[in-house]
C-alpha positions as CSV (number, residue, x, y, z in Angstrom):
1,X,-39.5,16.4,-22.7
2,X,-35.9,17.4,-22.2
3,X,-34.4,20.0,-24.6
4,X,-30.9,19.8,-26.0
5,X,-29.8,22.5,-23.5
6,X,-31.3,20.4,-20.6
7,X,-29.3,17.4,-21.9
8,X,-26.1,19.4,-21.6
9,X,-26.7,20.7,-18.1
10,X,-24.0,19.5,-15.7
11,X,-26.6,18.4,-13.1
12,X,-28.2,16.1,-15.7
13,X,-25.0,14.2,-16.4
14,X,-24.7,10.7,-14.9
15,X,-20.9,10.9,-15.2
16,X,-20.8,14.0,-13.1
17,X,-23.0,12.5,-10.4
18,X,-20.7,9.5,-10.2
19,X,-17.6,11.6,-10.3
20,X,-18.8,13.9,-7.5
21,X,-20.0,11.0,-5.4
22,X,-16.7,9.2,-5.9
23,X,-14.8,12.3,-4.8
24,X,-17.0,12.7,-1.7
25,X,-16.7,9.1,-0.6
26,X,-12.9,9.0,-1.2
27,X,-12.6,12.2,0.9
28,X,-14.4,10.5,3.7
29,X,-12.0,7.5,3.5
30,X,-8.9,9.8,3.6
31,X,-8.7,10.4,7.4
32,X,-9.6,6.7,8.1
33,X,-6.9,5.4,5.8
34,X,-4.4,7.9,7.1
35,X,-4.5,6.0,10.4
36,X,-3.1,3.0,8.4
37,X,-0.8,5.2,6.3
38,X,-2.6,3.9,3.1
39,X,-3.9,5.8,0.2
40,X,-7.3,4.9,-1.2
41,X,-5.8,2.9,-4.2
42,X,-3.4,1.1,-1.8
43,X,-6.4,0.2,0.4
44,X,-8.2,-1.3,-2.6
45,X,-5.1,-3.4,-3.4
46,X,-5.0,-4.6,0.2
47,X,-8.7,-5.5,0.2
48,X,-8.1,-7.8,-2.7
49,X,-5.0,-9.3,-1.1
50,X,-6.7,-9.8,2.2
51,X,-9.6,-11.5,0.5
52,X,-7.3,-13.9,-1.3
53,X,-5.0,-14.3,1.6
54,X,-7.8,-15.8,3.7
55,X,-7.6,-18.8,1.5
56,X,-3.8,-18.7,1.4
57,X,-3.7,-17.6,-2.2
58,X,-1.4,-15.2,-3.9
59,X,-2.7,-12.9,-6.6
60,X,-1.2,-12.4,-10.1
61,X,-0.6,-8.8,-10.9
62,X,-2.5,-9.3,-14.1
63,X,-5.5,-10.5,-12.1
64,X,-5.2,-7.6,-9.7
65,X,-5.2,-5.2,-12.7
66,X,-8.4,-6.8,-13.9
67,X,-10.1,-6.8,-10.5
68,X,-9.3,-3.2,-9.8
69,X,-9.7,-2.1,-13.4
70,X,-6.2,-0.5,-13.4
71,X,-3.4,-0.9,-15.9
72,X,-0.1,-2.3,-14.9
73,X,1.6,1.1,-15.3
74,X,-0.6,2.4,-12.5
75,X,-0.5,-0.7,-10.3
76,X,3.2,-1.5,-10.5
77,X,4.5,1.7,-8.6
78,X,1.7,1.3,-6.1
79,X,2.7,-2.3,-5.4
80,X,6.4,-1.2,-5.2
81,X,5.5,1.3,-2.4
82,X,3.5,-1.3,-0.5
83,X,6.5,-3.7,-0.8
84,X,8.9,-1.0,0.4
85,X,6.7,-0.6,3.5
86,X,6.8,-4.3,4.1
87,X,3.1,-4.9,3.5
88,X,3.3,-7.1,0.4
89,X,5.7,-9.4,-1.4
90,X,6.1,-9.5,-5.1
91,X,7.5,-12.6,-6.7
92,X,8.2,-13.7,-10.3
93,X,6.9,-17.1,-11.3
94,X,9.7,-19.6,-11.7
95,X,8.1,-21.1,-14.8
96,X,7.1,-17.9,-16.5
97,X,9.1,-14.8,-15.5
98,X,6.4,-12.5,-17.1
99,X,4.0,-13.6,-14.3
100,X,4.4,-11.7,-11.0
101,X,2.4,-12.7,-7.9
102,X,1.6,-10.6,-4.9
103,X,0.7,-11.6,-1.4
104,X,0.4,-9.7,1.9
105,X,3.3,-10.1,4.3
106,X,2.6,-10.9,8.0
107,X,2.6,-7.2,8.6
108,X,0.2,-6.6,5.7
109,X,-2.1,-9.4,6.8
110,X,-2.1,-8.0,10.4
111,X,-3.3,-4.6,9.0
112,X,-6.5,-6.3,8.0
113,X,-7.6,-6.4,11.7
114,X,-6.9,-2.7,12.0
115,X,-9.0,-2.0,8.9
116,X,-12.1,-4.0,9.9
117,X,-14.0,-1.1,11.3
118,X,-13.3,1.3,8.3
119,X,-16.5,0.5,6.3
120,X,-18.7,1.0,9.4
121,X,-16.9,4.2,10.5
122,X,-17.2,5.5,6.9
123,X,-21.0,5.3,6.8
124,X,-21.5,6.4,10.4
125,X,-23.3,9.7,10.6
126,X,-24.1,9.9,6.8
127,X,-27.8,9.3,7.3
128,X,-27.7,6.7,4.5
129,X,-29.0,3.4,5.5
130,X,-27.3,0.1,4.8
131,X,-30.2,-1.1,2.6
132,X,-29.9,1.9,0.4
133,X,-26.1,1.5,0.2
134,X,-26.4,-2.1,-0.8
135,X,-29.1,-1.3,-3.4
136,X,-27.0,1.5,-4.9
137,X,-23.8,-0.7,-5.0
138,X,-25.7,-3.5,-6.7
139,X,-27.2,-1.2,-9.3
140,X,-23.8,0.3,-10.0
141,X,-22.3,-3.2,-10.4
142,X,-25.1,-4.0,-12.8
143,X,-24.5,-0.9,-14.9
144,X,-20.8,-1.6,-14.9
145,X,-21.3,-5.1,-16.0
146,X,-23.5,-3.9,-18.9
147,X,-20.9,-1.3,-19.9
148,X,-18.0,-3.7,-19.8
149,X,-20.0,-6.3,-21.8
150,X,-20.3,-3.8,-24.6
151,X,-16.6,-3.2,-24.7
152,X,-14.9,0.1,-25.7
153,X,-17.2,2.5,-27.4
154,X,-16.4,3.0,-31.1
155,X,-16.2,6.4,-32.7
156,X,-19.7,7.6,-33.6
């Protein structure tokens, strides 16, 4: 049985394992994304836009915030930088000016082809098999879903 001291050990913290793994994976992405001159958050935005763009859809900024689990204060400057580089367009809805939609430009859509090999290159040489990666991803999605269904934790 774990003691209170064991419960407080850094290596026993789920949050630290997730944090450290996230940092390690993001560090592996950095040189690959540098070839595209994208930061990791910009890459995530482009992934969502490429996905929607295949169907010819634009994405509302509010939906992008939800999908990426980011607030608009974080996402807006990121989108502005992507627009300045000519990778995305931002447009206000004519019926409701509060609604802003985003879509990849032709240049941004073309970048998708350049990015296609990033996932494979990322995992190459890690020794982690695809089945294990898929199982881990699915388990993390399940945990995330449970946590989000519970909402914000209240003060205990």
